[in-house]
C-alpha positions as CSV (number, residue, x, y, z in Angstrom):
1,M,98.0,129.3,44.1
2,L,99.8,132.2,45.5
3,L,99.3,131.3,49.0
4,G,100.5,127.7,48.5
5,A,103.3,129.0,46.6
6,V,104.3,131.2,49.5
7,L,104.2,128.0,51.9
8,V,106.4,126.0,49.8
9,L,109.0,128.7,49.8
10,L,109.0,129.6,53.5
11,V,109.4,125.4,53.7
12,L,112.5,125.6,51.6
13,G,113.9,129.1,52.3
14,G,115.3,127.6,55.9
15,A,116.7,124.4,54.1
16,G,120.7,124.9,54.9
17,T,122.9,127.2,53.4
18,A,123.6,127.2,49.7
19,S,126.8,125.8,48.1
20,A,129.2,128.0,46.7
21,H,130.6,127.6,43.2
22,A,133.8,128.8,43.4
23,A,136.5,126.3,45.1
24,L,140.0,126.7,46.6
25,S,142.4,124.9,44.4
26,G,145.6,126.0,46.1
27,T,147.2,128.6,48.1
28,D,151.3,129.3,48.5
29,P,152.2,128.7,51.0
30,A,150.2,125.6,51.0
31,D,147.7,124.7,53.9
32,G,149.7,123.0,56.7
33,S,153.4,123.6,55.2
34,V,156.3,124.7,57.1
35,V,158.3,127.0,55.5
36,S,162.1,127.8,56.3
37,T,161.6,131.8,55.7
38,A,158.9,134.2,56.2
39,P,156.8,134.6,52.8
40,R,156.4,138.1,51.5
41,Q,153.2,137.4,49.7
42,L,150.2,135.3,50.4
43,T,148.7,133.7,47.1
44,L,145.1,132.0,46.8
45,T,144.1,130.0,43.5
46,Y,140.6,129.4,43.0
47,T,138.6,127.0,40.1
48,E,137.0,130.4,38.5
49,S,137.3,133.5,38.6
50,V,136.2,135.4,41.9
51,G,135.6,138.7,43.2
52,L,136.9,140.5,46.0
53,L,135.1,142.1,48.7
54,A,136.7,144.9,51.2
55,D,137.9,142.2,53.7
56,S,138.5,139.2,51.6
57,V,141.6,138.0,53.2
58,R,142.4,138.1,57.1
59,V,145.8,136.5,58.6
60,L,146.1,136.1,62.6
61,G,149.4,135.5,64.1
62,P,150.7,132.8,66.5
63,D,149.5,135.3,69.3
64,G,146.0,135.4,68.1
65,R,146.5,139.1,66.7
66,R,145.3,140.0,63.2
67,L,148.0,141.2,61.3
68,E,148.1,144.3,58.8
69,L,148.2,143.4,55.3
70,G,148.1,145.1,51.9
71,D,144.8,145.4,49.8
72,A,143.6,142.1,48.4
73,E,144.1,142.3,44.3
74,H,144.3,139.6,41.6
75,A,147.4,138.5,40.2
76,G,147.9,136.9,36.8
77,G,144.2,136.3,36.3
78,S,141.0,136.7,37.9
79,S,141.0,133.5,39.6
80,K,144.2,133.8,41.2
81,V,144.2,136.6,44.8
82,R,147.4,138.0,46.1
83,V,147.9,139.7,49.5
84,T,151.3,141.1,50.7
85,L,152.4,140.3,54.3
86,P,154.5,142.0,57.0
87,R,157.9,142.2,56.5
88,S,159.0,140.3,59.5
89,L,156.8,137.6,60.8
90,D,157.3,135.7,64.0
91,Q,158.1,131.7,64.0
92,G,154.6,129.5,64.7
93,T,151.5,129.3,62.8
94,Y,149.6,131.8,60.9
95,T,145.8,131.2,60.4
96,V,144.0,132.8,57.1
97,A,140.5,133.2,56.6
98,W,139.3,134.2,53.5
99,R,135.7,135.2,51.7
100,V,135.5,136.0,47.9
101,V,132.3,136.1,45.5
102,S,132.1,133.4,42.7
103,A,131.5,134.4,39.0
104,D,127.9,133.4,39.4
105,S,127.5,135.8,42.6
106,H,127.5,133.4,45.4
107,P,129.8,134.0,47.9
108,V,132.2,131.5,49.4
109,S,134.8,131.2,52.1
110,G,137.1,129.3,54.2
111,A,140.4,129.3,56.1
112,F,144.1,127.3,56.3
113,T,147.2,127.6,58.2
114,F,151.0,127.7,57.6
115,S,154.0,127.9,59.7
116,V,157.0,130.0,59.6
117,G,159.8,127.8,60.8
118,K,158.1,125.3,63.2
119,P,154.4,124.9,64.0
120,S,153.1,126.8,67.4
121,P,152.4,124.1,70.0
122,T,148.7,125.4,70.0
123,P,147.9,127.1,66.8
124,V,145.2,129.8,67.1
125,A,141.5,128.8,66.5
126,L,140.1,131.1,64.1
127,D,136.1,131.4,64.3
128,T,135.3,132.4,60.9
129,G,131.6,132.6,61.9
130,P,128.6,131.5,60.0
131,T,129.2,131.5,56.2
132,E,126.1,133.4,56.2
133,D,123.8,135.3,58.2
134,P,120.7,133.1,58.8
135,A,117.9,136.3,58.6
136,T,119.8,137.4,55.2
137,A,120.1,134.1,53.6
138,A,116.4,133.4,54.4
139,L,115.2,136.6,52.8
140,H,117.6,136.4,50.0
141,K,116.4,133.1,49.4
142,M,112.6,134.2,49.5
143,A,113.5,137.2,47.0
144,R,115.1,134.9,44.3
145,Y,112.3,132.5,44.6
146,L,109.7,135.1,44.2
147,A,111.6,136.7,41.5
148,Y,111.4,133.5,39.3
149,L,107.7,133.3,39.8
150,A,107.2,137.0,38.9
151,V,109.3,137.0,35.8
152,A,107.1,133.9,34.6
153,L,103.8,135.5,35.6
154,L,104.8,138.7,33.6
155,I,106.6,137.3,30.5
156,G,103.8,134.6,30.4
157,T,101.0,136.8,30.8
158,A,102.0,139.2,27.9
159,V,102.7,136.3,25.3
160,F,99.4,134.8,26.0
161,L,97.9,138.2,25.6
162,A,99.7,138.8,22.4
163,V,99.9,135.3,21.1
164,C,96.5,133.8,22.1
165,R,94.5,136.6,21.8
166,P,91.8,135.7,24.8
167,P,88.2,137.1,24.3
168,D,88.5,138.9,27.8
169,P,91.9,140.4,28.0
170,A,90.9,142.7,31.0
171,A,90.9,139.8,33.2
172,L,94.7,139.1,32.8
173,R,95.1,142.7,34.0
174,R,95.7,141.8,37.6
175,P,98.1,138.8,37.1
176,L,100.2,141.4,34.6
177,L,100.6,144.0,37.4
178,T,100.9,141.2,40.1
179,G,104.1,140.0,37.9
180,W,105.3,143.4,37.6
181,W,105.2,144.9,40.9
182,T,106.2,141.3,42.6
183,L,109.5,141.6,40.1
184,L,110.0,145.3,40.9
185,A,109.8,144.7,44.7
186,T,112.0,141.5,44.9
187,T,114.6,143.2,42.7
188,V,114.8,146.2,45.0
189,A,115.1,143.5,47.8
190,L,117.9,141.9,46.1
191,L,119.8,145.0,45.2
192,L,119.7,146.0,48.9
193,L,120.5,142.1,50.3
194,R,123.6,142.0,47.8
195,A,126.2,143.4,50.2
196,P,125.3,141.9,53.5
197,Y,124.4,138.2,51.5
198,E,128.4,138.5,50.1
199,T,129.6,139.5,53.7
200,G,127.6,137.3,55.7
201,E,126.6,139.8,58.0
202,G,122.8,140.7,58.9
203,P,120.1,142.2,57.1
204,A,120.6,145.7,58.8
205,A,124.2,145.7,57.0
206,A,122.0,147.0,53.6
207,L,122.1,150.0,55.0
208,D,125.6,150.9,54.8
209,A,126.3,153.4,52.0
210,D,129.6,152.0,51.2
211,A,128.6,148.6,50.9
212,L,125.5,149.5,49.0
213,S,128.1,151.6,46.5
214,R,130.1,148.8,45.9
215,T,127.2,146.7,45.1
216,L,126.3,149.1,42.6
217,T,129.6,148.9,40.7
218,G,129.9,145.1,41.0
219,R,128.4,142.6,38.0
220,P,125.4,141.2,40.0
221,G,124.5,144.6,41.3
222,L,124.9,146.3,37.6
223,A,122.5,143.1,36.5
224,L,120.1,144.2,38.7
225,L,120.3,148.0,37.9
226,A,119.5,146.7,34.0
227,R,116.5,144.8,35.6
228,L,115.0,147.7,37.4
229,A,115.6,150.0,34.2
230,L,113.9,147.0,31.9
231,L,110.9,146.8,34.3
232,L,110.4,150.7,34.0
233,L,110.1,150.4,30.3
234,A,108.2,147.6,30.5
235,A,105.5,149.4,32.7
236,A,105.0,152.0,30.0
237,L,104.6,149.3,27.4
238,L,102.1,147.6,29.8
239,L,100.3,151.0,30.2
240,R,100.2,151.8,26.5
241,Q,98.7,148.3,25.8
242,S,96.0,148.7,28.5
243,R,94.8,152.0,26.7
244,R,94.5,149.8,23.6
245,G,92.7,147.1,25.3
246,H,95.7,144.6,25.1
247,R,95.5,144.5,21.3
248,W,98.9,143.7,20.5
249,A,100.4,145.6,17.0
250,R,103.5,144.3,15.6
251,A,105.8,147.2,16.9
252,D,104.4,146.3,20.4
253,A,105.1,142.8,20.4
254,V,108.5,143.1,19.0
255,A,109.3,145.7,22.0
256,G,107.7,143.6,24.4
257,G,110.0,140.8,23.0
258,A,113.3,142.6,23.4
259,L,112.3,143.3,26.8
260,A,112.0,139.8,27.7
261,V,115.2,138.9,26.4
262,G,116.7,141.7,28.2
263,L,115.2,140.6,31.4
264,A,116.3,136.8,30.9
265,L,119.8,138.0,30.3
266,T,120.1,139.7,33.7
267,W,119.5,136.3,35.3
268,A,122.2,134.7,33.0
269,A,124.7,137.4,33.5
270,A,124.7,136.3,37.3
271,E,124.3,132.8,37.6
272,H,125.6,129.4,36.5
273,A,125.7,130.5,32.7
274,S,128.1,133.6,33.6
275,A,130.9,131.2,34.9
276,G,132.7,127.8,33.6
277,I,133.1,126.3,30.0
278,Q,131.2,128.0,26.6
279,V,130.0,130.8,28.7
280,P,128.6,132.4,25.3
281,L,126.6,129.2,24.4
282,A,125.7,128.7,28.1
283,M,124.2,132.3,28.4
284,T,122.2,132.1,25.2
285,S,120.7,128.6,26.2
286,S,119.9,130.1,29.9
287,V,118.3,132.8,28.2
288,L,116.1,130.4,25.8
289,H,115.5,128.3,28.8
290,L,113.8,131.0,30.9
291,L,112.2,132.5,28.4
292,A,110.3,129.1,27.3
293,T,109.7,128.7,31.1
294,A,107.9,131.9,31.4
295,V,105.7,131.6,28.2
296,W,105.1,127.8,29.3
297,L,104.1,128.2,33.0
298,G,103.1,131.9,33.0
299,G,100.8,131.1,30.0
300,L,99.2,128.3,32.0
301,A,98.2,130.6,34.9
302,A,96.9,133.0,32.5
303,L,94.9,130.0,30.5
304,L,93.7,128.9,34.4
305,I,92.3,132.1,34.9
306,T,90.7,132.6,31.6
307,L,89.1,129.2,32.5
308,F,87.3,130.5,35.8
309,R,85.9,133.1,34.2
310,E,82.3,132.9,33.2
311,Q,82.7,133.2,29.6
312,M,84.1,130.3,28.1
313,P,87.6,131.1,26.1
314,S,87.3,130.5,22.3
315,P,88.4,127.1,20.9
316,A,90.9,129.2,19.0
317,T,92.6,130.7,21.8
318,V,93.2,127.4,23.5
319,I,94.6,126.0,20.5
320,R,97.1,128.6,20.2
321,F,98.5,128.4,23.6
322,S,98.5,124.5,22.8
323,R,100.7,125.2,20.0
324,L,102.8,127.7,21.9
325,A,103.4,125.3,24.9
326,F,104.5,122.7,22.4
327,A,107.3,125.1,20.9
328,S,107.9,126.1,24.8
329,V,108.5,122.3,25.6
330,T,110.8,121.7,22.7
331,V,113.0,124.6,23.6
332,L,113.0,123.5,27.4
333,V,114.2,119.8,26.2
334,V,116.7,121.0,23.9
335,T,118.3,123.4,26.5
336,G,117.6,121.7,29.5
337,V,119.6,118.6,28.0
338,Y,122.7,121.2,26.9
339,Q,122.7,122.7,30.8
340,S,122.7,119.6,32.5
341,W,125.6,118.1,30.3
342,R,127.4,121.3,31.1
343,G,126.3,121.2,34.9
344,L,127.1,117.5,35.4
345,G,130.2,117.0,33.1
346,S,129.8,112.8,34.0
347,W,127.3,110.4,34.3
348,D,128.4,109.8,38.0
349,A,127.9,113.2,39.2
350,L,124.1,112.4,38.2
351,T,123.7,110.5,41.5
352,G,126.8,111.2,43.3
353,S,126.5,115.2,43.6
354,P,123.9,117.4,45.1
355,Y,123.4,118.9,41.9
356,G,122.7,116.1,40.1
357,R,120.6,114.2,42.5
358,L,118.7,117.7,42.2
359,L,118.7,117.5,38.6
360,V,116.9,114.1,38.6
361,L,114.1,115.5,41.0
362,K,113.5,118.3,38.5
363,L,113.1,115.6,35.7
364,A,110.6,113.5,37.7
365,A,108.6,116.9,38.1
366,V,109.2,118.1,34.7
367,T,107.9,114.2,33.6
368,L,104.7,115.0,35.6
369,L,104.4,118.2,34.4
370,L,104.5,116.8,30.8
371,A,101.7,114.3,31.4
372,A,99.6,116.7,32.6
373,A,99.9,118.8,29.5
374,A,99.3,116.0,27.4
375,L,96.3,115.5,29.0
376,S,95.5,119.1,28.9
377,R,96.1,119.1,25.0
378,R,93.5,116.1,24.6
379,W,91.0,118.1,26.5
380,T,91.9,121.0,24.3
381,V,91.3,119.0,20.8
382,R,88.1,117.6,22.3
383,A,86.6,120.9,23.6
384,A,87.4,122.8,20.3
385,T,85.8,119.7,18.5
386,T,82.7,119.9,20.5
387,A,82.6,123.6,20.4
388,A,82.7,123.7,16.7
389,T,80.5,120.8,16.2
390,A,78.1,122.6,18.3
391,A,78.2,125.8,16.5
392,T,77.5,124.2,13.1
393,A,74.5,122.2,14.9
394,A,73.2,125.1,15.9
395,T,73.4,127.2,12.6
396,A,72.3,124.0,11.1
397,A,69.2,123.9,13.0
398,E,68.3,127.7,12.7
399,T,68.4,127.5,9.0
400,A,66.5,124.5,9.1
401,V,63.6,125.9,10.9
402,R,63.9,129.2,8.8
403,E,63.3,126.9,5.6
404,K,60.3,124.7,7.1
405,V,58.1,128.0,8.6
406,P,57.8,130.3,5.9
407,E,56.7,133.7,7.1
408,P,53.0,135.0,5.4
409,V,52.5,138.2,4.8
410,G,51.0,140.4,7.0
411,G,52.4,138.8,10.0
412,P,54.0,135.6,11.7
413,A,52.5,132.2,10.9
414,L,50.4,130.3,13.3
415,P,51.1,126.8,14.0
416,P,48.6,124.8,11.9
417,V,46.1,122.7,13.7
418,G,46.2,119.3,13.3
419,G,48.9,119.7,10.3
420,P,52.4,118.2,10.0
421,D,54.8,118.9,13.1
422,L,57.4,121.2,13.0
423,P,60.9,120.0,12.5
424,E,62.7,119.4,15.9
425,A,66.0,121.2,16.2
426,P,68.8,118.7,17.4
427,P,69.5,118.3,21.0
428,P,71.6,120.7,22.4
429,P,75.6,119.9,22.9
430,P,76.9,119.4,26.3
431,P,77.1,122.8,27.8
432,A,80.2,124.8,27.8
433,D,80.8,124.7,31.4
434,D,81.3,120.9,31.4
435,H,84.5,121.2,29.0
436,R,85.5,124.4,30.9
437,R,85.6,122.2,34.3
438,A,87.2,119.2,32.7
439,L,90.0,121.5,31.0
440,R,90.5,123.2,34.8
441,R,92.0,120.3,36.6
442,P,94.7,119.1,34.0
443,V,95.9,122.8,33.8
444,L,95.4,123.5,37.4
445,A,97.6,120.4,38.2
446,E,100.3,121.9,35.1
447,V,100.3,125.0,37.1
448,G,101.0,123.7,40.8
449,L,103.8,121.4,38.9
450,G,104.7,124.2,37.4
451,V,105.5,126.3,40.8
452,V,107.4,123.1,41.8
453,V,109.7,122.7,38.8
454,L,110.8,126.7,39.4
455,V,111.6,126.4,43.2
456,I,113.7,123.2,42.1
457,T,115.2,125.2,39.4
458,T,115.8,128.4,41.7
459,V,117.4,125.7,44.2
460,L,119.8,124.5,41.4
461,T,121.0,127.8,41.0
462,G,122.1,127.7,44.4
463,T,124.0,124.2,44.3
464,L,127.8,123.7,43.1
465,P,127.4,122.1,39.7
466,G,128.7,118.5,39.7
467,R,131.5,119.4,37.1
468,A,132.7,122.2,39.2
469,E,132.9,120.0,42.3
470,A,134.6,117.2,40.2
471,E,137.0,120.0,39.0
472,A,137.8,121.6,42.6
473,A,138.4,118.2,43.9
474,A,140.8,116.8,41.1
475,A,142.7,120.6,41.8
476,A,142.5,119.9,45.4
477,A,144.3,116.4,45.1
478,A,146.7,117.8,42.5
479,P,150.2,118.8,43.9
480,P,150.0,122.8,43.2
481,T,152.9,124.2,41.8
482,G,154.9,126.1,44.4
483,G,152.7,124.3,47.2
484,T,153.0,121.5,49.1
485,L,154.0,117.7,47.6
486,S,151.8,115.3,49.8
487,V,152.7,112.1,49.9
488,T,151.1,108.8,51.7
489,V,153.4,105.8,52.3
490,P,151.6,102.8,53.9
491,F,154.0,100.5,55.9
492,D,153.6,96.9,57.2
493,V,156.9,95.6,59.4
494,G,155.0,92.3,59.8
495,T,154.3,92.0,63.3
496,P,151.1,92.4,65.1
497,G,150.0,96.3,65.4
498,G,152.8,96.8,62.6
499,K,150.8,98.4,60.4
500,G,150.0,102.2,59.4
501,K,151.1,104.7,57.0
502,V,153.3,107.8,56.9
503,E,151.8,111.4,55.7
504,I,154.6,113.4,54.4
505,G,154.4,116.9,53.2
506,L,157.4,118.7,51.6
507,A,156.9,122.4,50.8
508,P,157.2,124.1,48.4
509,G,158.4,120.9,46.5
510,R,160.6,123.0,44.3
511,V,164.6,122.9,43.8
512,G,166.5,124.5,46.8
513,D,165.3,124.6,50.3
514,N,162.2,123.0,51.7
515,S,160.6,121.8,54.8
516,L,159.3,118.5,55.4
517,Q,156.8,117.3,57.8
518,A,155.7,113.9,58.6
519,V,153.0,112.1,60.8
520,V,153.0,108.4,61.4
521,I,149.1,106.8,61.4
522,G,149.1,103.7,63.7
523,P,146.4,101.0,62.5
524,D,143.6,102.4,64.4
525,G,143.5,105.5,62.3
526,G,145.3,107.8,65.2
527,L,148.9,109.3,65.6
528,S,151.0,106.8,66.4
529,A,154.9,107.3,68.3
530,V,157.4,105.3,66.7
531,P,161.0,105.2,67.9
532,E,162.7,106.8,64.8
533,L,161.4,107.9,61.2
534,K,163.9,108.2,58.3
535,V,163.6,109.8,54.9
536,T,166.3,110.2,52.1
537,F,166.3,111.3,49.0
538,T,167.9,109.8,46.0
539,L,168.2,111.3,41.9
540,P,169.0,108.4,39.8
541,A,169.3,110.2,36.6
542,Q,172.2,112.3,38.1
543,D,174.0,110.1,40.3
544,I,172.9,112.3,43.4
545,G,172.2,110.8,47.0
546,P,170.8,109.3,49.0
547,L,170.3,112.6,51.0
548,D,169.0,112.5,54.6
549,A,166.5,114.7,55.5
550,G,167.7,114.8,58.9
551,L,164.1,114.5,60.5
552,T,164.2,115.1,64.4
553,D,160.9,114.0,66.5
554,Q,158.7,117.3,67.1
555,G,156.3,115.6,69.7
556,G,153.6,114.1,68.1
557,Y,155.4,114.6,64.2
558,W,158.5,114.7,62.7
559,A,160.0,117.6,60.7
560,N,162.9,119.3,59.4
561,S,162.6,122.8,58.0
562,F,165.8,123.0,56.0
563,V,165.8,119.8,53.3
564,K,167.8,121.1,50.4
565,L,167.0,119.5,47.0
566,P,169.6,120.8,44.6
567,L,168.2,119.6,41.0
568,A,164.8,119.2,39.2
569,G,163.8,115.7,38.3
570,T,162.0,112.5,39.7
571,W,163.6,111.8,43.1
572,T,163.4,108.4,45.3
573,M,162.2,109.3,48.7
574,K,163.1,106.4,50.6
575,V,160.8,106.1,54.2
576,T,162.2,103.8,56.9
577,V,160.2,103.4,59.9
578,R,161.0,101.6,63.0
579,V,158.7,100.4,65.4
580,S,160.6,98.6,67.7
581,D,164.2,97.8,68.7
582,I,164.5,95.3,66.1
583,D,161.4,95.9,63.6
584,Q,161.6,98.3,60.7
585,V,160.6,98.5,57.2
586,S,161.7,100.7,54.1
587,V,159.5,101.9,51.2
588,E,160.0,104.0,48.4
589,R,158.0,106.2,46.7
590,R,158.8,109.0,43.6
591,V,158.1,112.7,43.4
592,E,158.3,115.1,41.2
593,V,160.6,118.1,41.9
594,R,160.4,121.1,40.2
């Protein structure tokens, strides 16, 4: 089973980069905008809280040289990042590369451009490099997968020992130690790989003292340190239990339960539950979900090991686990429904987002797992009934023999010659091995499907939730305050090849000076050269206008960096496109200026 799990992890570990969970919703200056005066600050707004790195924001000038910036800092909340620019910026296009850490501990990066005065003829192409180092990403994913398997084995086996009370506790000492040591090793690996995972560097960056220090003071690092401390306390409790023959007293069971909740919290504090809506309820649900998964699947592994021992587990042990598994499944269903609703946000996201499709796959795997569990439960009841019947029959047979054959004084009775036959014992019940082998198959299937569910769950924690994806798309589509007003104006002059659209960007879209940039897209989807493009603005409520934007042909696009709009309100923007000496059309659109 361990070999199979490792092979599955190796296959999935190389499957693409994980989607990050924070998205850039707006910038000031806006992406692609042309500003008339050089900005003093650069502001980036995200869909959720983000953490900053030592090199979170980089800016390259029109000549390709990197600018000296002030330290990036949060402004007006942890979802907004601001950095101070140099006092004087040359005319041309500037490229901004950024990299931050989402609230759920996953790094996200990207780039955008803005221009001062007018765009550069050939903007600098910034190579931001890969979003993550392949070696670091593979090691980090492997450590995360194995950590989930280890915590399930550790907590599930411990609960099986404490609640189900198997007849041979010593048989489960090895899986208990395997779970503990694996979780310890993966936690240390995740702690060391945290810094290179965030910065996108190779595994060698884990040896950087400054990077490790930054990790130890960040929220994901603190969660991993807490996990290490809890593992040390768990080791002391397990050692005590080993000396007592794994007979759990009430006080030890309470201490073990507290440690299990603490371990689950170290995951909830650094995953999806820690960001988004209803964080307290989401973290509680995440803790219960992980604990129920561990109790069910880890307990299945313990039961499977017990079934492969020479001694058949007592019916009471199997029945106790059956009840425990039923309670765990109930918790999984309730918390799973809530987490699915919180992550998806809409029915469309169930099939229209990677997160939703993974959730459907997990649901299918869980359905198969429940079918195997139902079969196991049926065999559990049958085995328990058979065992009880066999025990009753054996006792009755022994009693009958003793009553029919009195033992005379002076020695045992000899069988009479020619006398009545002795009563025969009832036929022996089916051997316990048959029931044990029959129960092994569904339990083995449950364990295998459980490993698949855990792997899918781990992949889900590295995938952008459908709700967050929809929020990011809506934020990107909405005109950002102080950013760029983007308007697409379709046109048709009524002649062959006279269809197309004009894409207009008005930045910052506020009262006062603005820059306007427009491109004409032809019917084939490519840039189209037209003899004339005119844009005017009218404010009917104040009887102002029309004000000519004064666009000039810049060789591929039309622009003017000094378009003055004196008042806020709903302006009517009239776009006139002339495609020949005699063919032209005018289209109007309303725009909000604040």
